[in-house]
C-alpha positions in Angstrom: -0.7 -3.3 1.0 1.7 -6.1 1.6 4.4 -4.0 3.2 2.8 -4.7 6.5 2.8 -8.5 6.3 3.9 -10.5 9.3 6.6 -12.2 7.2 5.4 -15.7 8.3 4.7 -18.6 6.0 1.6 -19.7 7.8 -0.1 -16.3 8.2 -1.1 -14.1 5.3 -0.7 -10.8 7.1 -3.0 -8.0 6.1 -4.0 -9.9 3.0 -6.0 -12.5 4.9 -9.4 -11.7 3.4 -11.5 -13.3 6.2 -9.5 -11.8 9.0 -9.3 -8.5 7.3 -13.0 -8.5 6.5 -13.9 -9.4 10.1 -11.5 -6.7 11.3 -13.3 -4.1 9.2 -16.8 -5.3 10.2 -17.5 -6.6 6.8 -18.3 -10.1 7.9 -20.0 -11.2 11.0 -17.7 -11.3 14.0 -18.4 -11.8 17.7 -18.5 -8.7 19.9 -18.7 -5.1 18.7 -17.5 -4.5 15.2 -15.1 -1.7 14.3 -17.7 0.2 12.4 -20.0 0.7 15.4 -17.0 1.2 17.7 -15.5 4.0 15.7 -18.8 5.6 15.1 -19.2 6.0 18.8 -18.0 9.2 20.3 -17.0 7.2 23.4 -16.9 8.5 27.0 -15.7 11.8 28.2 -12.2 11.1 26.9 -8.8 12.2 28.2 -7.7 15.7 28.8 -5.5 17.4 26.1 -2.0 18.2 27.2 -1.3 21.9 27.2 0.7 22.7 24.0 4.2 24.0 24.4 5.8 27.1 23.1 6.6 27.1 19.4 10.3 27.8 18.6 12.7 27.2 15.8 13.7 23.9 17.3 10.1 23.0 18.3 8.0 24.3 15.4 4.9 22.2 16.4 4.9 23.5 19.9 5.4 20.1 21.7 4.9 20.2 25.4 8.4 19.1 26.5 7.2 17.5 29.7 4.1 15.7 28.3 3.9 12.0 27.8 3.9 10.7 24.2 2.4 7.3 23.4 3.3 5.5 20.2 1.7 2.2 19.1 3.4 0.4 16.2 2.1 -2.4 14.0 4.5 -5.3 14.7 4.8 -6.6 11.1 7.4 -7.4 8.4 9.2 -4.1 8.9 10.0 -4.9 12.6 10.2 -2.5 15.4 13.8 -1.3 15.3 13.4 1.6 12.9 10.6 3.1 15.0 12.5 2.5 18.3 15.5 4.3 16.8 13.3 7.3 15.9 11.8 7.3 19.4 15.3 7.6 20.9 15.7 10.9 18.9 12.4 12.2 20.3 13.6 11.3 23.8 16.9 13.1 23.1 15.1 16.2 21.8 12.6 16.2 24.8 14.5 14.7 27.7 11.8 15.7 30.2 9.1 13.8 28.3 8.0 10.2 29.0 7.6 8.1 25.9 5.5 4.9 26.0 6.3 2.8 23.0 4.6 -0.6 22.2 4.1 -2.8 19.2 1.2 -5.2 18.4 -0.2 -7.2 15.5 -3.7 -6.7 16.9 -4.2 -3.0 16.2 -8.0 -3.1 16.1 -8.4 -5.4 19.1 -6.0 -3.3 21.2 -7.1 0.1 20.2 -10.8 -0.1 19.3 -11.8 0.1 23.1 -9.5 3.1 23.6 -11.1 5.0 20.6 -14.4 4.1 22.2 -13.4 5.4 25.6 -11.8 8.6 24.1 -8.2 7.9 25.2 -6.3 6.7 22.1 -2.5 6.9 21.8 -0.8 9.9 20.2 0.6 8.1 17.2 -0.5 4.8 15.6 0.9 2.7 12.8 -2.5 1.5 11.6 -1.5 -1.6 9.6 -1.9 -5.4 9.5 -4.7 -7.9 9.3 -6.5 -5.9 12.0 -6.0 -2.5 10.4 -8.8 -0.1 11.3 -10.9 1.1 8.3 -9.5 4.5 7.3 -12.7 5.5 5.5 -14.6 5.0 8.7 -12.1 6.8 10.9 -12.1 9.8 8.6 -15.9 9.7 8.1 -16.5 9.7 11.9 -14.0 12.5 12.6 -11.7 10.3 14.6 -8.4 11.6 13.2 -6.2 14.8 13.5 -5.6 16.8 10.4 -1.8 16.5 9.7 -1.6 19.8 7.8 0.4 21.5 10.7 3.0 18.7 10.4 3.2 19.1 6.6 3.6 22.9 6.9 6.2 22.7 9.6 9.9 23.1 8.8 11.5 19.8 7.9 13.7 18.2 10.5 16.8 18.6 8.4 16.3 22.0 6.7 14.3 24.8 8.4 14.0 26.5 5.0 12.0 23.5 3.6 8.5 22.4 4.7 8.0 18.8 5.5 5.5 18.5 2.5 8.3 19.7 0.2 10.5 16.8 1.2 8.0 14.0 0.4 7.7 11.8 -2.7 5.0 12.6 -5.3 1.5 11.5 -4.2 2.1 11.0 -0.5 0.2 14.1 0.6 -2.7 13.3 -1.8 -2.9 9.7 -0.4 -3.6 11.1 3.0 -6.6 13.1 1.7 -10.0 11.7 1.6 -12.4 14.6 1.1 -11.0 18.0 0.5 -7.7 19.5 1.7 -7.2 18.0 5.2 -4.5 15.3 5.3 -5.5 12.5 7.7 -2.9 9.9 7.1 0.9 9.9 6.7 2.0 6.9 4.7 5.5 6.2 5.8 6.8 3.4 3.5 6.8 3.9 -0.3 5.9 0.9 -2.3 6.6 0.2 -6.0 4.0 -2.1 -7.5 4.5 -3.9 -10.8 5.7 -7.1 -12.5 8.5 -8.7 -10.5 10.9 -11.2 -12.1 14.4 -12.8 -12.1 16.7 -11.0 -14.4 18.7 -14.2 -14.5 15.7 -16.2 -15.7 14.8 -13.6 -18.3 18.4 -13.6 -19.6 18.3 -17.4 -19.8 15.4 -17.0 -22.3 17.5 -14.5 -24.3 14.7 -12.0 -23.8 14.2 -8.5 -22.7 11.3 -7.3 -20.6 8.3 -7.0 -23.0 6.9 -3.5 -23.6 3.9 -4.5 -25.6 1.4 -7.4 -25.1 2.5 -9.2 -28.2 6.0 -9.1 -26.8 4.7 -10.4 -23.5 3.0 -13.3 -25.1 6.2 -14.1 -27.1 8.3 -14.2 -23.9 5.7 -16.4 -22.1 5.8 -18.8 -25.1 9.6 -19.0 -24.8 9.3 -19.7 -21.1 6.7 -22.3 -21.7 9.0 -24.2 -24.1 11.6 -24.3 -21.4 9.2 -25.7 -18.8 8.5 -22.4 -17.0 5.1 -20.8 -16.7 4.9 -17.2 -17.8 2.9 -16.0 -14.8 1.7 -16.8 -11.3 -0.1 -14.7 -8.7 -1.7 -15.0 -5.3 -4.7 -17.0 -6.5 -6.4 -17.0 -3.1 -6.0 -13.3 -2.9 -6.4 -12.2 -6.5 -6.6 -8.5 -5.5 -2.8 -8.8 -6.1 -3.5 -8.8 -9.8 -4.4 -5.0 -9.8 -0.8 -4.2 -8.8 0.1 -4.6 -12.5 -3.4 -4.6 -14.1 -4.4 -1.1 -12.8 -1.3 0.7 -14.0 -1.7 -1.1 -17.3 -5.2 0.3 -17.6 -3.9 3.7 -16.8 -1.1 3.4 -19.4 -3.6 2.2 -22.1 -6.4 4.6 -21.4 -4.9 7.4 -19.4 -5.0 8.1 -15.7 -8.5 9.6 -16.1 -9.8 6.0 -16.6 -8.5 5.0 -13.1 -9.9 8.2 -11.6 -13.4 7.4 -13.0 -13.1 3.9 -11.5 -12.1 5.3 -8.1 -15.0 7.8 -8.3 -17.5 5.0 -8.9 -18.6 6.7 -12.0 -21.3 4.9 -14.2 -19.8 2.7 -16.8 -16.2 3.4 -15.7 -15.4 -0.3 -16.0 -16.8 -0.4 -19.5 -14.1 1.8 -20.9 -12.3 0.3 -23.9 -9.0 0.4 -22.0 -10.4 -1.8 -19.3 -11.8 -4.3 -21.8 -8.5 -4.5 -23.7 -6.5 -5.1 -20.5 -8.9 -7.7 -19.2 -8.7 -9.5 -22.6 -4.9 -9.4 -22.5 -4.8 -11.0 -19.0 -7.4 -13.6 -20.0 -5.2 -14.5 -22.9 -2.5 -15.6 -20.4 -5.0 -18.1 -19.0 -6.3 -19.2 -22.4 -2.8 -19.9 -23.8 -1.7 -21.8 -20.7 0.9 -19.3 -19.6 -0.3 -19.2 -16.0 1.3 -21.7 -13.6 -1.0 -24.7 -13.1 -2.8 -24.6 -9.7 -2.3 -20.8 -9.3 -5.9 -20.1 -8.3 -5.4 -22.3 -5.2 -2.1 -20.6 -4.1 -1.8 -18.0 -1.4 0.7 -15.2 -1.6 3.5 -17.1 0.1 3.0 -20.2 -2.0 2.9 -18.3 -5.3 6.0 -16.2 -4.4 7.8 -19.4 -3.4 7.0 -21.1 -6.7 8.1 -18.0 -8.6 11.3 -17.8 -6.6 12.1 -21.4 -7.4 11.8 -20.6 -11.1 8.4 -22.3 -11.8 7.1 -19.0 -13.2 8.7 -16.0 -14.7 6.5 -13.1 -13.7 4.4 -12.2 -10.6 2.4 -9.0 -9.8 3.5 -7.7 -6.5 4.8 -4.9 -4.4 8.3 -4.0 -3.2 7.8 -5.8 0.1 8.3 -9.1 -1.8 12.0 -8.8 -1.5 11.9 -8.8 2.3 9.0 -11.2 2.5 10.5 -13.8 0.2 14.2 -13.3 1.3 14.4 -16.8 2.6 13.4 -18.4 -0.7 14.9 -16.1 -3.3 18.2 -17.5 -4.5 21.3 -15.3 -4.2 21.8 -15.2 -7.9 18.2 -14.5 -8.7 18.8 -10.8 -9.5 15.4 -9.6 -8.5 13.9 -6.9 -10.8 10.7 -5.0 -11.2 9.2 -3.4 -14.3 6.2 -1.2 -15.0 3.5 -3.3 -16.8 3.6 -4.0 -20.5 1.1 -2.0 -22.5 -1.1 -3.1 -25.5 0.7 -1.3 -28.3 1.9 2.1 -29.6 -1.6 3.5 -29.3 -1.5 3.6 -25.5 -2.1 7.0 -23.9 0.9 6.9 -21.6 4.5 5.7 -22.3 6.1 2.5 -21.2 7.3 3.0 -17.7 4.0 4.1 -16.3 3.9 2.5 -12.9 1.9 2.3 -9.7 3.9 3.6 -6.7 2.4 4.9 -3.5 2.6 5.1 0.2 2.2 2.2 2.6 2.3 1.8 6.3 -0.3 4.4 7.3 0.4 6.5 10.5 -2.4 8.4 12.2 -2.7 10.8 15.0 -6.2 10.3 16.7 -8.4 13.4 17.1 -8.7 12.6 20.9 -5.0 12.0 21.4 -3.8 13.8 24.6 -0.6 14.9 22.9 -1.2 15.3 19.2 1.7 17.7 18.8 4.0 15.0 20.2 2.6 12.4 17.7 3.2 14.8 14.8 6.7 15.6 16.0 7.6 11.9 16.1 6.5 11.7 12.5 8.6 14.8 11.7 11.6 13.0 13.1 10.8 9.8 11.1 10.6 11.9 7.9 14.2 13.2 8.3 16.9 11.9 6.0 18.7 10.0 8.8 15.6 8.1 9.9 14.6 7.4 6.3 18.1 6.0 5.5 17.9 3.9 8.7 14.5 2.4 7.6 15.7 1.7 4.0 18.9 0.1 5.1 17.1 -2.1 7.7 14.0 -3.2 5.8 14.8 -2.9 2.1 12.0 -0.4 1.4 11.9 3.3 0.5 10.1 5.8 2.7 7.9 8.8 1.9 11.0 11.0 2.2 12.1 11.8 -1.3 15.7 10.6 -1.1 17.4 8.8 1.7 19.3 6.3 -0.5 22.6 8.1 -0.9 25.4 6.1 0.6 23.3 3.0 1.1 24.1 -0.3 -0.8 20.8 -1.1 -2.4 19.6 -4.6 -2.7 18.7 -5.8 -6.2 15.0 -5.3 -5.8 15.3 -1.9 -4.2 17.8 -0.8 -6.8 15.4 -1.9 -9.6 12.5 -0.1 -7.9 14.4 3.1 -7.8 15.3 2.7 -11.5 11.6 2.0 -12.3 10.6 5.3 -10.5 13.3 7.2 -12.4 12.0 5.8 -15.7 8.4 6.6 -14.8 9.2 10.2 -14.1 5.8 11.9 -13.7 3.9 8.9 -15.1 3.2 7.4 -11.6 -0.4 6.4 -11.0 -2.1 5.9 -7.7 -5.4 4.1 -7.7 -7.4 4.6 -4.5 -10.1 1.9 -4.5 -8.1 -0.2 -2.0 -8.0 2.9 0.4 -11.5 4.1 -0.1 -13.6 0.9 -0.5 -11.8 -2.1 1.0 -14.6 -4.6 0.6 -15.3 -3.6 -3.0 -11.7 -3.9 -4.0 -10.8 -7.2 -2.2 -13.9 -9.3 -2.0 -15.8 -8.2 -5.1 -13.4 -6.8 -7.8 -10.6 -9.1 -6.6 -12.1 -12.4 -5.6 -15.4 -12.5 -7.3 -14.3 -10.6 -10.5 -10.7 -10.9 -11.4 -10.1 -14.1 -9.5 -13.0 -15.8 -11.3 -11.8 -14.5 -14.7 -8.3 -15.7 -14.3 -9.5 -19.1 -13.2 -11.5 -19.3 -16.5 -14.9 -19.2 -14.8 -15.8 -15.8 -16.3 -15.0 -14.3 -19.7 -13.6 -10.8 -19.8 -16.9 -9.4 -20.9 -18.7 -11.1 -18.0 -16.1 -9.9 -15.5 -16.5 -6.3 -16.7 -20.2 -6.5 -16.4 -20.0 -8.1 -12.9 -17.5 -5.6 -11.6 -19.4 -2.7 -12.9 -22.4 -4.0 -11.1 -20.4 -4.2 -7.8 -19.2 -0.6 -8.4 -22.7 0.6 -9.0 -23.9 -1.1 -5.8 -21.2 0.7 -3.8 -22.0 4.0 -5.4 -25.7 3.7 -4.4 -24.9 2.4 -0.8 -25.9 5.2 1.5 -24.3 3.4 4.5 -20.7 4.2 3.3 -19.0 7.5 2.8 -18.1 8.2 -0.8 -14.9 9.9 -1.9 -13.7 11.5 -5.2 -10.5 12.7 -6.7 -10.2 16.4 -6.1 
């Protein structure tokens, strides 16, 4: 989610609700909205390049003289990692022309080209103007990436690309059945982020149960520090720790039912218990005063200055807040605290999943070239290069050997090791953007944490939103397979 931010204090990257909603056609915006544009089959389109011969060194059959066009989102990760990978493509296919460009205006730039049937061969579909994945998939605008996944990996011909990826990456790219439409390149660890130095100063350990969490927050309060803050203007940050907590308490099937828009999914006792736990932070005065009015940069800055101990966030926070996090902060992340020993899953259950979604359009002239560029990026060398430069893991399962990890990255790796197979991956934010952000986030959780709804009222309201979405025949619905 946040891994694609612009890294600027004045902008809010992809988390700007109004920009994002306009970009997705969810609010009124001048001109043609994305929904109608992507629904259009466009004009005659461009001719497909003739595929090349498949060989051991060219398993996807790339035409070695065909042009390959790659459009990158110009966000917090920068351009260098992609440019480095492009150089490898050019070295492997010296007769080919590569057109590389980067923009923050993905939708504005590429919507007309989808409409005209001449999109690029590879797109990093991120940022405030990210094109709606559900719409692109529903309107058959994307290439199935299964050939890439079944191709030999760049490093080891005896291993398929799919066998080199972190858990959940392939599933994230699936929307309806087996085809894989999206390759999420970055790998984000979501959870509760904090300063180990600050926690040590309280003579406390990270709390595993909610009673322990409240006790740590009380200690912090006595020292003039709030227990929590969060992006109050964008309260869909709260699920980064709340959703895996729900999964820990009730089991991952509760999260699956929520994603599937099943009747009464939000009324599950685990949801009720977790909502009540978070509401207790508000009731006991453990949330930093003024938090509902803070955006993500402001809340992160207050947290980095020691005004609050905990913040729900993703692993991009280390890069995004690098200019305000003190050198001796000792950044750390933990899986969410649970309720008590009756929780279905063990402590360490965490949300980690892919970010930075790359797509190959269905009408790309050189789809084999676009997939080959991704195959290169999913090599160990390219993965290490990305991690070293932007402080984030990639979808490649490894790529950290020999790299000096920053505190947050090191903590994220340790959190994944602790989680083992207990990694959850809620899909609402991928499948139903408006429901997740505007309704569950802002109108539900945001109102509850500001004290304007009780947990019971929030559950009822959010269940109503989910029911509306389930009955909405204008949107495509998805389910866990």
